[in-house]
C-alpha positions as CSV (number, residue, x, y, z in Angstrom):
1,M,0.0,0.0,0.0
2,N,1.4,3.4,-1.0
3,L,0.7,5.6,2.1
4,D,1.9,8.7,0.4
5,A,-0.5,8.3,-2.5
6,L,-3.3,7.5,0.0
7,M,-2.7,10.6,2.1
8,N,-3.0,12.8,-1.0
9,K,-6.2,11.5,-2.6
10,H,-9.8,12.5,-2.3
11,L,-12.6,10.1,-1.6
12,T,-14.3,9.1,-4.9
13,R,-17.6,11.0,-5.5
14,Y,-18.1,9.8,-9.0
15,F,-17.9,6.1,-9.8
16,D,-17.4,4.5,-13.2
17,P,-20.7,2.6,-13.9
18,G,-19.0,0.5,-16.5
19,R,-16.5,-1.2,-14.2
20,T,-17.3,-4.0,-11.8
21,I,-15.1,-5.3,-8.9
22,P,-13.9,-8.8,-9.9
23,E,-15.5,-11.5,-7.8
24,D,-12.3,-12.8,-6.3
25,T,-11.4,-9.2,-5.2
26,L,-14.9,-8.7,-3.8
27,Q,-14.7,-12.0,-1.8
28,Q,-11.3,-11.1,-0.4
29,L,-12.7,-7.7,0.7
30,L,-15.7,-9.4,2.3
31,R,-13.5,-11.8,4.1
32,F,-11.6,-8.9,5.5
33,L,-14.8,-7.1,6.6
34,R,-15.8,-10.3,8.4
35,S,-12.5,-10.4,10.2
36,T,-12.6,-6.8,11.5
37,P,-12.4,-6.6,15.3
38,S,-15.0,-5.4,17.7
39,S,-14.8,-4.7,21.4
40,V,-15.2,-7.9,23.5
41,N,-15.8,-9.6,20.2
42,V,-19.5,-8.5,20.3
43,Q,-19.9,-8.7,16.5
44,P,-22.9,-6.4,16.4
45,N,-23.2,-6.1,12.7
46,H,-25.0,-7.5,9.7
47,F,-23.9,-6.5,6.2
48,Y,-26.2,-6.1,3.2
49,V,-24.1,-6.4,0.0
50,L,-25.9,-4.8,-2.9
51,A,-24.5,-6.3,-6.1
52,T,-27.4,-6.1,-8.5
53,P,-28.9,-3.1,-10.3
54,E,-32.2,-3.9,-8.5
55,G,-30.6,-3.9,-5.0
56,K,-28.8,-0.6,-5.6
57,Q,-31.9,1.0,-7.1
58,R,-34.0,0.0,-4.1
59,L,-31.4,1.7,-1.8
60,A,-31.2,4.8,-4.1
61,D,-35.0,5.1,-4.1
62,N,-35.1,5.0,-0.3
63,L,-32.4,7.4,0.8
64,G,-35.0,10.0,1.8
65,E,-35.9,13.2,0.0
66,R,-33.0,15.2,1.5
67,F,-30.3,12.8,0.4
68,Q,-30.9,12.2,-3.3
69,D,-27.5,13.5,-4.2
70,N,-26.1,10.2,-3.0
71,A,-28.3,8.2,-5.4
72,E,-25.9,8.6,-8.3
73,K,-22.9,7.3,-6.2
74,I,-24.9,4.2,-5.2
75,L,-26.2,3.4,-8.7
76,N,-22.8,3.9,-10.4
77,A,-20.7,2.1,-7.8
78,S,-19.9,-1.5,-8.4
79,H,-21.3,-2.6,-5.0
80,T,-22.7,-0.8,-2.0
81,I,-22.7,-2.3,1.5
82,I,-25.3,-1.4,4.1
83,L,-23.6,-1.7,7.5
84,T,-26.2,-2.3,10.2
85,T,-25.8,-2.4,14.0
86,R,-27.8,-4.3,16.5
87,A,-30.3,-2.4,18.6
88,D,-29.4,-4.4,21.7
89,V,-27.5,-7.5,22.8
90,P,-30.0,-10.2,23.8
91,D,-28.8,-13.3,25.6
92,S,-29.3,-15.3,22.5
93,H,-26.8,-13.2,20.6
94,I,-24.1,-13.2,23.2
95,E,-24.6,-17.0,23.7
96,A,-24.1,-17.5,19.9
97,V,-20.9,-15.5,20.1
98,F,-19.6,-17.6,23.0
99,A,-20.6,-20.8,21.2
100,K,-18.7,-19.8,18.1
101,E,-15.7,-18.9,20.2
102,R,-15.7,-22.3,21.8
103,A,-16.2,-24.1,18.5
104,D,-13.3,-22.1,17.0
105,G,-11.0,-22.8,20.0
106,R,-10.4,-19.2,20.7
107,F,-9.4,-20.0,24.3
108,P,-8.1,-23.6,24.4
109,D,-8.1,-23.5,28.2
110,P,-11.8,-23.8,29.2
111,S,-11.1,-21.8,32.4
112,K,-9.9,-18.8,30.3
113,Q,-13.1,-19.0,28.2
114,Q,-15.2,-19.0,31.3
115,R,-13.3,-15.9,32.7
116,W,-13.7,-14.2,29.3
117,E,-17.4,-14.9,29.2
118,A,-17.9,-13.5,32.8
119,M,-15.9,-10.4,31.9
120,T,-17.8,-9.9,28.7
121,R,-21.2,-10.1,30.4
122,D,-20.0,-7.7,33.1
123,F,-18.8,-5.2,30.5
124,L,-22.1,-5.4,28.5
125,T,-24.0,-4.8,31.7
126,L,-21.9,-1.8,32.4
127,R,-22.6,-0.4,28.9
128,G,-26.3,-1.1,29.2
129,Y,-27.0,0.0,32.8
130,G,-24.0,2.0,33.9
131,Y,-23.0,4.2,31.0
132,K,-26.3,3.7,29.2
133,D,-24.6,3.9,25.8
134,L,-24.9,0.3,24.5
135,N,-26.2,1.2,21.1
136,H,-23.8,4.1,20.6
137,W,-20.9,1.9,21.7
138,M,-21.9,-0.7,19.2
139,E,-22.1,1.8,16.4
140,K,-18.5,2.7,17.2
141,Q,-17.6,-0.9,16.4
142,T,-19.3,-0.4,13.1
143,Y,-17.3,2.6,12.2
144,M,-14.1,0.8,13.1
145,A,-15.1,-1.9,10.6
146,V,-15.8,0.8,8.0
147,G,-12.4,2.5,8.5
148,L,-10.4,-0.7,8.3
149,T,-12.3,-1.9,5.3
150,M,-11.6,1.3,3.5
151,M,-7.9,0.7,4.0
152,A,-8.2,-2.9,2.8
153,A,-10.1,-1.7,-0.3
154,A,-7.3,0.8,-1.1
155,A,-4.8,-2.1,-0.8
156,L,-6.8,-4.0,-3.3
157,G,-7.0,-1.1,-5.7
158,V,-10.7,-0.5,-5.0
159,E,-12.3,2.9,-4.1
160,A,-14.4,3.0,-1.0
161,T,-16.6,6.0,-0.1
162,P,-18.6,6.0,3.2
163,L,-22.0,7.7,3.0
164,E,-24.0,9.1,5.9
165,G,-26.5,11.0,3.8
166,F,-29.5,8.8,4.1
167,D,-32.7,8.4,6.2
168,P,-32.1,5.3,8.4
169,A,-35.9,4.8,8.8
170,T,-36.6,4.5,5.1
171,V,-33.5,2.4,4.4
172,D,-34.5,0.1,7.3
173,K,-38.0,-0.2,6.0
174,A,-36.9,-0.9,2.4
175,F,-34.7,-3.8,3.5
176,T,-36.7,-5.0,6.6
177,I,-33.7,-4.4,8.7
178,R,-35.4,-3.5,12.0
179,E,-37.3,-6.8,11.9
180,A,-33.9,-8.5,12.3
181,G,-33.1,-6.4,15.4
182,H,-30.7,-4.0,13.6
183,S,-30.7,-0.5,12.2
184,T,-28.7,1.1,9.4
185,T,-25.6,2.9,10.6
186,V,-23.5,3.8,7.5
187,L,-23.2,2.9,3.8
188,L,-20.0,2.0,1.9
189,A,-19.9,2.5,-1.9
190,L,-17.3,0.4,-3.6
191,G,-16.0,0.6,-7.2
192,Y,-13.6,2.5,-9.5
193,P,-13.5,6.2,-10.2
194,D,-14.9,7.8,-13.3
195,P,-11.6,8.9,-15.0
196,Q,-13.3,12.0,-16.4
197,K,-14.2,13.3,-12.9
198,V,-11.2,12.6,-10.7
199,Y,-10.3,15.4,-8.3
200,T,-6.7,16.5,-8.8
201,N,-6.7,19.6,-6.5
202,P,-4.7,19.2,-3.2
203,I,-6.3,18.1,0.0
204,S,-6.6,20.6,2.8
205,R,-5.8,19.7,6.4
206,F,-4.6,21.5,9.5
207,D,-0.8,21.6,10.0
208,A,0.8,19.0,12.2
209,D,1.5,21.4,15.1
210,Q,-2.2,22.1,15.3
211,L,-3.1,18.5,15.5
212,F,-0.5,16.7,17.6
213,T,0.5,17.3,21.2
214,F,3.6,15.3,22.4
215,I,3.8,14.7,26.1
């Protein structure tokens, strides 16, 4: 990955509708998305991968009246991913996480698995009843997955643009997301830039002495 090139590029606003991500590249990127970490391995997400014109059109039609500027990005992108986050963490979900960890041998020592499960339950209780920020905390895990996946996409030569311009209620309704106990958090458009509409002007950021404090 060329970090210098990455630091001096703009996010793609105009995708080339004639280019599609090769299937093996897409699957590699989805494997990476699946592997992204989350605090206490809570895995609060479900991902809707829109790969067909019909799927992308359904999303574009349900962004909400104020966000139609993003429709073109979605329709022209090779794929768009709807990243959703759980509304809560029922016992059935955390038990499924623990069961998968045991099956995968995450902690070969059963006593360590037991301690991990007790610690995880305590931490989730603290988030739900102490800090009262369980959903917001889970959404932070979703954004961590988005950021890491954007870097992975860059390594694979794929453009990735996050989109927050949408009405979660209409997107959730269009894809029956809330019925699954989730809600839409962010969108990620994937594809290749339109060569006729690539930004070449420099990026603008604060200088380092305004951003970093060394202690």
